LOVO-719690 format. One record per residue (C-alpha): residue number from 0; residue in three letters; x, y, z. Coordinates in Angstrom, 2 decimals. Example, Ala and Ser with C-alpha at 12.3 -4.5 7.8 and 13.67 -1.06 7.14 Angstrom:
REM LOVO-719690
<r><nr>0</nr><rest>Ala</rest><x>12.30</x><y>-4.50</y><z>7.80</z></r>
<r><nr>1</nr><rest>Ser</rest><x>13.67</x><y>-1.06</y><z>7.14</z></r>
This chain:
REM LOVO-719690
<r><nr>0</nr><rest>Unk</rest><x>76.52</x><y>106.13</y><z>59.74</z></r>
<r><nr>1</nr><rest>Unk</rest><x>79.07</x><y>105.05</y><z>62.38</z></r>
<r><nr>2</nr><rest>Unk</rest><x>81.84</x><y>107.39</y><z>63.48</z></r>
<r><nr>3</nr><rest>Unk</rest><x>84.59</x><y>106.28</y><z>65.82</z></r>
<r><nr>4</nr><rest>Unk</rest><x>86.17</x><y>109.08</y><z>67.80</z></r>
<r><nr>5</nr><rest>Unk</rest><x>89.26</x><y>108.63</y><z>69.97</z></r>
<r><nr>6</nr><rest>Unk</rest><x>89.15</x><y>111.43</y><z>72.53</z></r>
<r><nr>7</nr><rest>Unk</rest><x>90.27</x><y>112.28</y><z>76.04</z></r>
<r><nr>8</nr><rest>Unk</rest><x>87.75</x><y>112.20</y><z>78.90</z></r>
<r><nr>9</nr><rest>Unk</rest><x>88.16</x><y>115.93</y><z>79.48</z></r>
<r><nr>10</nr><rest>Unk</rest><x>86.47</x><y>116.73</y><z>76.16</z></r>
<r><nr>11</nr><rest>Unk</rest><x>83.95</x><y>113.89</y><z>76.06</z></r>
<r><nr>12</nr><rest>Unk</rest><x>81.02</x><y>115.95</y><z>77.38</z></r>
<r><nr>13</nr><rest>Unk</rest><x>81.58</x><y>118.74</y><z>74.84</z></r>
<r><nr>14</nr><rest>Unk</rest><x>81.69</x><y>116.29</y><z>71.95</z></r>
<r><nr>15</nr><rest>Unk</rest><x>78.59</x><y>114.48</y><z>73.18</z></r>
<r><nr>16</nr><rest>Unk</rest><x>76.74</x><y>117.81</y><z>73.36</z></r>
<r><nr>17</nr><rest>Unk</rest><x>77.80</x><y>118.59</y><z>69.79</z></r>
<r><nr>18</nr><rest>Unk</rest><x>76.81</x><y>115.14</y><z>68.48</z></r>
<r><nr>19</nr><rest>Unk</rest><x>73.38</x><y>115.32</y><z>70.15</z></r>
<r><nr>20</nr><rest>Unk</rest><x>72.64</x><y>118.38</y><z>68.02</z></r>
<r><nr>21</nr><rest>Unk</rest><x>72.37</x><y>116.02</y><z>65.03</z></r>
<r><nr>22</nr><rest>Unk</rest><x>69.38</x><y>114.31</y><z>66.72</z></r>
<r><nr>23</nr><rest>Unk</rest><x>68.34</x><y>111.20</y><z>64.79</z></r>
<r><nr>24</nr><rest>Unk</rest><x>71.15</x><y>111.36</y><z>62.21</z></r>
<r><nr>25</nr><rest>Unk</rest><x>73.73</x><y>110.13</y><z>64.71</z></r>
<r><nr>26</nr><rest>Unk</rest><x>73.44</x><y>107.18</y><z>67.08</z></r>
<r><nr>27</nr><rest>Unk</rest><x>75.27</x><y>107.96</y><z>70.31</z></r>
<r><nr>28</nr><rest>Unk</rest><x>76.94</x><y>105.17</y><z>72.22</z></r>
<r><nr>29</nr><rest>Unk</rest><x>78.68</x><y>105.53</y><z>75.56</z></r>
<r><nr>30</nr><rest>Unk</rest><x>82.05</x><y>106.82</y><z>74.40</z></r>
<r><nr>31</nr><rest>Unk</rest><x>83.63</x><y>106.53</y><z>77.83</z></r>
<r><nr>32</nr><rest>Unk</rest><x>83.04</x><y>102.78</y><z>77.96</z></r>
<r><nr>33</nr><rest>Unk</rest><x>84.49</x><y>102.17</y><z>74.50</z></r>
<r><nr>34</nr><rest>Unk</rest><x>87.63</x><y>104.27</y><z>74.99</z></r>
<r><nr>35</nr><rest>Unk</rest><x>90.85</x><y>102.27</y><z>75.27</z></r>
<r><nr>36</nr><rest>Unk</rest><x>92.77</x><y>102.42</y><z>78.54</z></r>
<r><nr>37</nr><rest>Unk</rest><x>95.13</x><y>105.35</y><z>78.26</z></r>
<r><nr>38</nr><rest>Unk</rest><x>98.70</x><y>105.60</y><z>79.42</z></r>
<r><nr>39</nr><rest>Unk</rest><x>97.54</x><y>108.12</y><z>82.05</z></r>
<r><nr>40</nr><rest>Unk</rest><x>95.07</x><y>105.57</y><z>83.45</z></r>
<r><nr>41</nr><rest>Unk</rest><x>97.88</x><y>103.02</y><z>83.71</z></r>
<r><nr>42</nr><rest>Unk</rest><x>100.02</x><y>105.56</y><z>85.57</z></r>
<r><nr>43</nr><rest>Unk</rest><x>97.13</x><y>106.24</y><z>87.96</z></r>
<r><nr>44</nr><rest>Unk</rest><x>96.83</x><y>102.49</y><z>88.65</z></r>
<r><nr>45</nr><rest>Unk</rest><x>100.58</x><y>102.18</y><z>89.27</z></r>
<r><nr>46</nr><rest>Unk</rest><x>100.55</x><y>105.25</y><z>91.52</z></r>
<r><nr>47</nr><rest>Unk</rest><x>97.64</x><y>103.80</y><z>93.51</z></r>
<r><nr>48</nr><rest>Unk</rest><x>99.79</x><y>100.80</y><z>94.45</z></r>
<r><nr>49</nr><rest>Unk</rest><x>102.70</x><y>103.04</y><z>95.49</z></r>
<r><nr>50</nr><rest>Unk</rest><x>100.28</x><y>105.29</y><z>97.41</z></r>
<r><nr>51</nr><rest>Unk</rest><x>98.97</x><y>102.30</y><z>99.40</z></r>
<r><nr>52</nr><rest>Unk</rest><x>102.53</x><y>101.35</y><z>100.41</z></r>
<r><nr>53</nr><rest>Unk</rest><x>103.32</x><y>104.98</y><z>101.22</z></r>
<r><nr>54</nr><rest>Unk</rest><x>100.24</x><y>105.30</y><z>103.44</z></r>
<r><nr>55</nr><rest>Unk</rest><x>101.30</x><y>102.21</y><z>105.43</z></r>
<r><nr>56</nr><rest>Unk</rest><x>104.66</x><y>103.68</y><z>106.49</z></r>
<r><nr>57</nr><rest>Unk</rest><x>105.07</x><y>103.58</y><z>110.24</z></r>
<r><nr>58</nr><rest>Unk</rest><x>108.52</x><y>105.15</y><z>110.65</z></r>
<r><nr>59</nr><rest>Unk</rest><x>108.64</x><y>108.82</y><z>109.73</z></r>
<r><nr>60</nr><rest>Unk</rest><x>111.64</x><y>111.12</y><z>109.52</z></r>
<r><nr>61</nr><rest>Unk</rest><x>112.04</x><y>113.98</y><z>111.96</z></r>
<r><nr>62</nr><rest>Unk</rest><x>111.52</x><y>116.93</y><z>109.65</z></r>
<r><nr>63</nr><rest>Unk</rest><x>112.77</x><y>120.50</y><z>109.74</z></r>
<r><nr>64</nr><rest>Unk</rest><x>112.11</x><y>123.52</y><z>107.58</z></r>
<r><nr>65</nr><rest>Unk</rest><x>114.62</x><y>124.03</y><z>104.75</z></r>
<r><nr>66</nr><rest>Unk</rest><x>115.30</x><y>120.29</y><z>104.37</z></r>
<r><nr>67</nr><rest>Unk</rest><x>115.02</x><y>118.66</y><z>100.96</z></r>
<r><nr>68</nr><rest>Unk</rest><x>113.83</x><y>115.06</y><z>100.57</z></r>
<r><nr>69</nr><rest>Unk</rest><x>113.05</x><y>112.64</y><z>97.81</z></r>
<r><nr>70</nr><rest>Unk</rest><x>109.28</x><y>112.28</y><z>98.14</z></r>
<r><nr>71</nr><rest>Unk</rest><x>106.48</x><y>110.20</y><z>96.65</z></r>
<r><nr>72</nr><rest>Unk</rest><x>104.66</x><y>113.06</y><z>94.91</z></r>
<r><nr>73</nr><rest>Unk</rest><x>102.50</x><y>110.76</y><z>92.81</z></r>
<r><nr>74</nr><rest>Unk</rest><x>100.75</x><y>110.86</y><z>89.45</z></r>
<r><nr>75</nr><rest>Unk</rest><x>98.59</x><y>113.94</y><z>89.42</z></r>
<r><nr>76</nr><rest>Unk</rest><x>96.12</x><y>115.56</y><z>87.08</z></r>
<r><nr>77</nr><rest>Unk</rest><x>96.27</x><y>118.45</y><z>84.65</z></r>
<r><nr>78</nr><rest>Unk</rest><x>99.13</x><y>120.85</y><z>85.28</z></r>
<r><nr>79</nr><rest>Unk</rest><x>99.96</x><y>119.52</y><z>88.76</z></r>
<r><nr>80</nr><rest>Unk</rest><x>103.56</x><y>118.40</y><z>89.17</z></r>
<r><nr>81</nr><rest>Unk</rest><x>104.11</x><y>114.63</y><z>88.97</z></r>
<r><nr>82</nr><rest>Unk</rest><x>106.71</x><y>112.44</y><z>90.54</z></r>
<r><nr>83</nr><rest>Unk</rest><x>108.99</x><y>110.40</y><z>88.26</z></r>
<r><nr>84</nr><rest>Unk</rest><x>110.08</x><y>106.80</y><z>87.99</z></r>
<r><nr>85</nr><rest>Unk</rest><x>108.51</x><y>103.67</y><z>89.46</z></r>
<r><nr>86</nr><rest>Unk</rest><x>108.00</x><y>105.31</y><z>92.86</z></r>
<r><nr>87</nr><rest>Unk</rest><x>106.72</x><y>108.66</y><z>91.46</z></r>
<r><nr>88</nr><rest>Unk</rest><x>109.47</x><y>110.56</y><z>93.30</z></r>
<r><nr>89</nr><rest>Unk</rest><x>110.54</x><y>114.18</y><z>93.10</z></r>
<r><nr>90</nr><rest>Unk</rest><x>112.76</x><y>116.38</y><z>95.27</z></r>
<r><nr>91</nr><rest>Unk</rest><x>110.62</x><y>118.30</y><z>97.76</z></r>
<r><nr>92</nr><rest>Unk</rest><x>111.54</x><y>121.27</y><z>99.94</z></r>
<r><nr>93</nr><rest>Unk</rest><x>109.98</x><y>121.46</y><z>103.40</z></r>
<r><nr>94</nr><rest>Unk</rest><x>108.97</x><y>125.12</y><z>103.26</z></r>
<r><nr>95</nr><rest>Unk</rest><x>106.83</x><y>125.33</y><z>106.42</z></r>
<r><nr>96</nr><rest>Unk</rest><x>106.52</x><y>122.64</y><z>109.09</z></r>
<r><nr>97</nr><rest>Unk</rest><x>103.12</x><y>122.53</y><z>110.82</z></r>
<r><nr>98</nr><rest>Unk</rest><x>103.60</x><y>119.36</y><z>112.89</z></r>
<r><nr>99</nr><rest>Unk</rest><x>105.76</x><y>116.23</y><z>112.93</z></r>
<r><nr>100</nr><rest>Unk</rest><x>103.45</x><y>114.74</y><z>110.29</z></r>
<r><nr>101</nr><rest>Unk</rest><x>102.35</x><y>117.71</y><z>108.19</z></r>
<r><nr>102</nr><rest>Unk</rest><x>104.12</x><y>120.43</y><z>106.24</z></r>
<r><nr>103</nr><rest>Unk</rest><x>103.81</x><y>122.80</y><z>103.29</z></r>
<r><nr>104</nr><rest>Unk</rest><x>106.18</x><y>121.54</y><z>100.62</z></r>
<r><nr>105</nr><rest>Unk</rest><x>107.46</x><y>122.93</y><z>97.34</z></r>
<r><nr>106</nr><rest>Unk</rest><x>108.41</x><y>120.47</y><z>94.56</z></r>
<r><nr>107</nr><rest>Unk</rest><x>111.80</x><y>121.01</y><z>92.92</z></r>
<r><nr>108</nr><rest>Unk</rest><x>113.02</x><y>120.55</y><z>89.36</z></r>
<r><nr>109</nr><rest>Unk</rest><x>116.51</x><y>120.26</y><z>87.94</z></r>
<r><nr>110</nr><rest>Unk</rest><x>115.45</x><y>121.97</y><z>84.73</z></r>
<r><nr>111</nr><rest>Unk</rest><x>116.71</x><y>125.52</y><z>84.94</z></r>
<r><nr>112</nr><rest>Unk</rest><x>116.01</x><y>128.56</y><z>82.78</z></r>
<r><nr>113</nr><rest>Unk</rest><x>112.54</x><y>128.83</y><z>84.29</z></r>
<r><nr>114</nr><rest>Unk</rest><x>111.97</x><y>132.50</y><z>84.92</z></r>
<r><nr>115</nr><rest>Unk</rest><x>109.19</x><y>134.47</y><z>86.48</z></r>
<r><nr>116</nr><rest>Unk</rest><x>107.38</x><y>134.72</y><z>89.78</z></r>
<r><nr>117</nr><rest>Unk</rest><x>106.43</x><y>131.00</y><z>89.84</z></r>
<r><nr>118</nr><rest>Unk</rest><x>110.05</x><y>129.81</y><z>90.09</z></r>
<r><nr>119</nr><rest>Unk</rest><x>113.10</x><y>130.25</y><z>92.30</z></r>
<r><nr>120</nr><rest>Unk</rest><x>116.54</x><y>128.92</y><z>91.37</z></r>
<r><nr>121</nr><rest>Unk</rest><x>119.13</x><y>127.92</y><z>93.96</z></r>
<r><nr>122</nr><rest>Unk</rest><x>121.87</x><y>125.38</y><z>94.53</z></r>
<r><nr>123</nr><rest>Unk</rest><x>122.15</x><y>123.04</y><z>97.49</z></r>
<r><nr>124</nr><rest>Unk</rest><x>124.64</x><y>120.38</y><z>96.38</z></r>
<r><nr>125</nr><rest>Unk</rest><x>127.59</x><y>120.17</y><z>94.02</z></r>
<r><nr>126</nr><rest>Unk</rest><x>126.70</x><y>123.38</y><z>92.17</z></r>
<r><nr>127</nr><rest>Unk</rest><x>123.65</x><y>121.65</y><z>90.66</z></r>
<r><nr>128</nr><rest>Unk</rest><x>120.92</x><y>124.21</y><z>90.09</z></r>
<r><nr>129</nr><rest>Unk</rest><x>117.49</x><y>123.34</y><z>91.44</z></r>
<r><nr>130</nr><rest>Unk</rest><x>114.30</x><y>125.22</y><z>90.70</z></r>
<r><nr>131</nr><rest>Unk</rest><x>111.60</x><y>125.57</y><z>93.35</z></r>
<r><nr>132</nr><rest>Unk</rest><x>108.21</x><y>125.33</y><z>91.61</z></r>
<r><nr>133</nr><rest>Unk</rest><x>106.58</x><y>127.79</y><z>94.01</z></r>
<r><nr>134</nr><rest>Unk</rest><x>103.12</x><y>127.71</y><z>92.47</z></r>
<r><nr>135</nr><rest>Unk</rest><x>103.07</x><y>123.89</y><z>92.84</z></r>
<r><nr>136</nr><rest>Unk</rest><x>103.48</x><y>124.09</y><z>96.63</z></r>
<r><nr>137</nr><rest>Unk</rest><x>100.88</x><y>122.40</y><z>98.81</z></r>
<r><nr>138</nr><rest>Unk</rest><x>100.26</x><y>120.50</y><z>102.04</z></r>
<r><nr>139</nr><rest>Unk</rest><x>102.03</x><y>117.14</y><z>102.38</z></r>
<r><nr>140</nr><rest>Unk</rest><x>102.11</x><y>114.31</y><z>104.90</z></r>
<r><nr>141</nr><rest>Unk</rest><x>105.54</x><y>113.22</y><z>106.16</z></r>
<r><nr>142</nr><rest>Unk</rest><x>104.69</x><y>109.65</y><z>105.04</z></r>
<r><nr>143</nr><rest>Unk</rest><x>105.50</x><y>110.79</y><z>101.49</z></r>
<r><nr>144</nr><rest>Unk</rest><x>109.14</x><y>111.50</y><z>102.41</z></r>
<r><nr>145</nr><rest>Unk</rest><x>111.73</x><y>108.89</y><z>101.47</z></r>
<r><nr>146</nr><rest>Unk</rest><x>115.30</x><y>110.04</y><z>102.05</z></r>
<r><nr>147</nr><rest>Unk</rest><x>116.96</x><y>113.35</y><z>102.83</z></r>
<r><nr>148</nr><rest>Unk</rest><x>118.93</x><y>114.97</y><z>100.00</z></r>
<r><nr>149</nr><rest>Unk</rest><x>120.18</x><y>118.13</y><z>101.65</z></r>
<r><nr>150</nr><rest>Unk</rest><x>119.14</x><y>121.55</y><z>102.83</z></r>
<r><nr>151</nr><rest>Unk</rest><x>118.60</x><y>124.98</y><z>101.26</z></r>
<r><nr>152</nr><rest>Unk</rest><x>120.86</x><y>127.72</y><z>102.68</z></r>
<r><nr>153</nr><rest>Unk</rest><x>119.40</x><y>130.26</y><z>105.10</z></r>
<r><nr>154</nr><rest>Unk</rest><x>120.09</x><y>133.04</y><z>102.58</z></r>
<r><nr>155</nr><rest>Unk</rest><x>118.33</x><y>131.23</y><z>99.70</z></r>
<r><nr>156</nr><rest>Unk</rest><x>115.47</x><y>130.25</y><z>102.01</z></r>
<r><nr>157</nr><rest>Unk</rest><x>114.94</x><y>133.91</y><z>102.99</z></r>
<r><nr>158</nr><rest>Unk</rest><x>114.94</x><y>134.92</y><z>99.30</z></r>
<r><nr>159</nr><rest>Unk</rest><x>112.45</x><y>132.14</y><z>98.52</z></r>
<r><nr>160</nr><rest>Unk</rest><x>110.16</x><y>133.32</y><z>101.35</z></r>
<r><nr>161</nr><rest>Unk</rest><x>110.17</x><y>136.84</y><z>99.89</z></r>
<r><nr>162</nr><rest>Unk</rest><x>109.32</x><y>135.51</y><z>96.44</z></r>
<r><nr>163</nr><rest>Unk</rest><x>106.56</x><y>133.32</y><z>97.93</z></r>
<r><nr>164</nr><rest>Unk</rest><x>105.05</x><y>136.32</y><z>99.76</z></r>
<r><nr>165</nr><rest>Unk</rest><x>105.19</x><y>138.39</y><z>96.59</z></r>
<r><nr>166</nr><rest>Unk</rest><x>103.49</x><y>135.69</y><z>94.51</z></r>
<r><nr>167</nr><rest>Unk</rest><x>100.66</x><y>135.06</y><z>96.97</z></r>
<r><nr>168</nr><rest>Unk</rest><x>100.49</x><y>138.59</y><z>98.39</z></r>
<r><nr>169</nr><rest>Unk</rest><x>100.85</x><y>137.44</y><z>102.00</z></r>
């Protein structure tokens, strides 16, 4: 008997374990090699090209805390926030500057109505609400930054810091 299964890589090992329990009744082939290229794999390939160009940047912006830039966030895995469009861009808040090249950044979203300790809503231009995805914050290199969009107000930044400290208990 031949069974064709179209599955994602993340569950391949579990299915293989299950199929092996049938011993000689099922012939196991290398599922990973026969799987078609997924859309996610294509996005990873496209992001790799953008990432190479991003890594070769020689002119970097002078960054300051509270600034918001369009940034090459990339195509990430699982629940990690992705960039959008051909350049995998997303607005990014410089939350904490460590050096001229390195900072802790928090990705932003324009989708509001996100409530809870993971999110912080604020406005920095033309009354457009932005949501800081606090739990998605991480270390970034300044090479990822493209162009400055604006700056979060001192008052909103202080509120965001309090929410950050409460979320991570620091």
